[in-house]
N, C-alpha and C positions, 0 to 999 in steps of 0.2 A: 198241186198237180205233181205226181211222181216223176222223177227223172227217167228218161228212156233207159232201157237195160244196157248194161255195159257193152255187150257185143254190138248193139245198134249205134252207140256213141262212138265206139272205136271204128266201126265201118264208116260212119260219117266223117270222122277225123281223117281217115286214110283218103277218102274221096277229096277232102279239102287240101291236105298237106302232102299226100303221096305216102309211100311205104314208111312205116315207123321203125326206127332203129330198135334192135332187140332190147336194150335196156329200158327204152321208153315203153315198149309193149309189156315187158315183164313188170315194170313199176305199176302200170295201170291194171294189169290182170290180177296182181296180188294186193295192191294197196289203194286202188281207187276208192274214195270215201263213199261212193254210192254203188257198191256192188263188187269191189275187189274181193279176192278170195279170203284174205285175212280180215277184212273189215265187215263182211256180211255176217249175219247171225248164224249160229250153228257151231257145234263142236268140231274142232280140227284135230286135236291130239287126244290120245288115250285109247284104251281097249274098247271094244264094242262096235257094233255096226253103225252107230250114229257118229263115228269119227272116221277120219281119213287115214291116219297113221299113228302108231304108238311111238313114244320116245322112251329113253331109259328112265327118266324121272316118273313117267306115268306107269311104268311096269313095276318098279321096286324102289323103295326109298334109299337104298344103299349108296347110289351115286350121289344123292344129295348129302348124305353123311360125309362122303369123301370131300365134297366141295366145302362143307362146313369146316372140316379139318384143315383144308388148304387156307381158308379164310382165317382160321385161328392161328396158323403158323405165320401168316402175314401180319396179323395183329400183334403177335409177340415180337416179330422182327422190328416193327415200327415203335415199340415201346408201350404197347397197350393204350393207345389213344381212346378218348371218349369225347364225343360219340365216334363210332367207327362205321363209315358208310360202306355198304356193299351194293354195287350197281349191277343189276342183272338185266342184260339186253335180250329181248325176245323171250320172256319167261313163260310163254305158252299159257296154260291155265293155272299156273302158280304152284304146281306140285313141288318143284325143286325148292322154292322159297319156303313153303310150309314145312317140308321135311327137314331142310337144313336148319331152320330156326328151332324146330323141336329137338334136333340133335344138340344144338348149342345149349338149349335149356337144360338138357340132361347132363352133358359132358363138359360144358364150358360156361357155367352160370355167370361168371364175371363178364365174359364177352357178350353173352346173351343180353345182359343189362345195358351194354354199351352200343350194340349193333343197331344200325338203321338200314333196313333193306329197301332199296330204292329200285322200283321197276322202271325200265325204259321200254315202253311198249306202244307200238303204233296201232295195234288193233283194239278198237273199243270192245269187241266181243271178248278178247282175251283179258282186257282190263277188268271187265265185269266178273269174269271167272276168277281172276286173281284176288278180287275183293272178297270173295266168298270165304269166310273163316279167317280172314287176315286180321292180325292184331295191331296194336298201336305202333309197333315198330316198323310197319310196312307203309310205304308211301309211293307216289308216282312222280316222275320227273321227265323232262324232255331230253336229258342226256347229262353228260358230265359238266360240272361248272366250267366257265370259260378257261380258267387256268388255276394252277396251284392247289388242287385238292389232293388229299391222301386217302387211300382206301383200297378196296378190292373190287375188281371188275370180273364179272362172269358172263360168258357168251356161250350158251348151249344151243347147238343147232340154230345159230344166228347168222353166221357168215354165209352159209349155203343159200340162204333165202334173200340176200341182198342182190339187187339188180347187177347183172354182169354183161359184158359184151360176149356174144357168141360169134366166133370167127371161124372161117373155113380157109384152109391152106390151098393155094393154087401154085402152079409152076412159077408164075411171075409175082407171087406175093400173097398177101392176105385179102380176103373179102369179108366185109362185115355183113352179118345176116340181118335181114329186116322182115317185117310182116306186112304184106300187101294183100291185094284182092285178085283172085283169079276165078272166073266163072261164078262170081257172086259170093264166093267163100274166102275165108282167110287162107293165105298161102305163105310159105317161107321163101323169101327172095334174097338174091345176092346183091350187095351194093359195094361202094368203095370202102377201103380199109379206114377205120377211124384212127385218131391219134393214139388211142389206147392199144392199138396193135403193137406198139413199141414194147408193151409189157408182156407180150406173148412169149412162151418159152422157146428156146432154141431146139432145133432138131425135129420139128413136127413134119411128118411126111405129107406129100401132096394128097389131098382128098380128106384129110383128117380135120375134125372140128375141135375147137378148144374153147372152154369158158374162161375168159380173162376177168378175174374178179376185181375190177378197179375200185368198186365201192368198198370191198373188204380192205383193200390197201388204204383207202382214205380213212376208214374207221380205225385201223391200227395207228395211222399217223396222228389222228385226232386224240386217241387215248394217250399216246406217247407225249403229245404236246401239252395235254391238260392234267395228266396225273403226275403230281410232284413226287410222290412216293407211294409205293404199294405193289400190288400184283395184278396180273391179268391172266385169267384162266379161260382157255378156249377148248370146248369139246365139240367135235363135229365129225361127220363121216368124210373120209378122204385118205390121202397119203401123198407120197412123193410122186410127181409126174403122172397124175391121174389121167391125163389125156391119152396115155398109152393104152388104157383099158378098153376103149371102144371108139368107134368112128365118130360118134356124136359128142365126145368129150364129157361123158357122164351126165349130160343134161337129160332130165327126165321129169315126169309128173307122178303125183300120188293121188289116189282117190279110192276110198273104201278099202284101205289096207292092201292095195295092189297098184301096180303101175297104171297110170291113166292114159289118156289120148296123147297125140302129138302136142307138144307144149304151145303151139300157136293156135290150137283149137279150143273152143269153149272157154274163153277168158272169164275168170271169176269163179269157175266151177271146180278147179283142181289146183293143187299146189304145183309150183314150178321150182326146181332146185337143181343143183349140181354139186358134185363132190368137191371138197376144198383141196387145192394143191398146196400141201403143207410146205413143200420146198419153196414155193413162191412166198407163202406167208412168213416163213422164217427170214427170208432175205429182206422182205419189206419191213418186218418188225425190227430187225437189226439196223437197217438203214435209218429207221425212225428213232433209234436210241433205246429200244427195249432189249433187255438182256434175257436170253433164254435160260431158264432154270432147268427145265426138262421137257422132253417130248417123248411120248410112249403110246402104245396101244391102250385102248380102254381096258382090255384084260389085264395088262401089266399094272395100270393105274389102280384098278380095283383090288388086285391081289396085294399090291404094296400097302394098301390101306386095310387089309385084313378080310378080304372077301371070303377066303377059304374058311376062316374061323367063323364068319357070319353064316356061311352055308351049314357048317357042322352044328351050329346052335339052333337051327330051325327044326321044330318038331314036325316031322313028316307024317305022323300018325293021324293027323287031322286033314280034312279036305283043304282048309285054309292054309295050313302049313305046307302041304304038298304043292299047292299052287304057288306060294311065295318062293319055295325052293326052285321050282322050274323057272319062275320069272327072273330070279337072280342069276340062275345059270344062263338064261338068254342074254343077259348083259355081259356075261363072261366068255361064252363059248366063241372060239375063232370062227366057227361056221355061222354064228348069229351076229351079235353086235361087237364081240370082243376084239376082232381084227378090223372090222369095217369102220370103227370109230377110233379117232386119235384124240389125245389130250396133250395140250401144250400149255405151259405156264411161263410167263415172262415177268420180270421184275423191273421196277424203276428205282 
């Protein structure tokens, strides 16, 4: 007998337990094994009407080439170890891995022979997509080894999808947002401040909402504790003090390549995400012992790795070439992804 649909199960849970804290709701809506957004069948990333949003790796392989070059620099710094593990967290449908490995085959054959690309992926749908065309260098793992590993860690649009606390500032302090029931439907409610409110940034005005990414903090701390030597590359949308951008603290949904419904509605049917506050991420990473090598816009990152030269090499006289040119420009342009996304690399 099939399990009840996730909205029905969440409604029953709220009736038993009371309103659900926002991280609990988000965890269920995205990752519930029987109907969460990332666990149910169907494409999530890539162009086309059958996906919900496009990412840089699904638009053009150049970002993957840059990630491969960063991995190669880390490999050289560590003395060219073999095997050399690359851990990719939240690899979507595997586009970044496939294109990065192809680039290593062409430009870094010695590393290509030593690399082991390890996907850390919660979604069975994405794992199936990652297996399509994967070679013997690709495998799947639950995470970093307990301690003492060396290698390279990649997290592309991963931190933004980890459950976070959604808080609202009041005159007398913070309220934690919960999801409950009103008139038979899901509703956003206010509850007591959680312990994680201590992580909220200073200076937030009354009435403003903030996404406090406590799970991202825990991830950075875990990587710092378990990675004996190597590098950590994070690519995500966000910036410093992103809570200043809008009242809801950049929390939003995506569906069919556009913003979806309110994030407490239709669990399992839309992506829930928020911009990463890189000011907080830097502070958390430094406190955990990671050394910041650089942080820059995606535009600057791609340009530093030769994006302008790559654009000039594209033959725009063909339909395919003209399309590739426009897609690479989309990764670069400040009005597209160039400024919306940031790239940070830490070292151990």
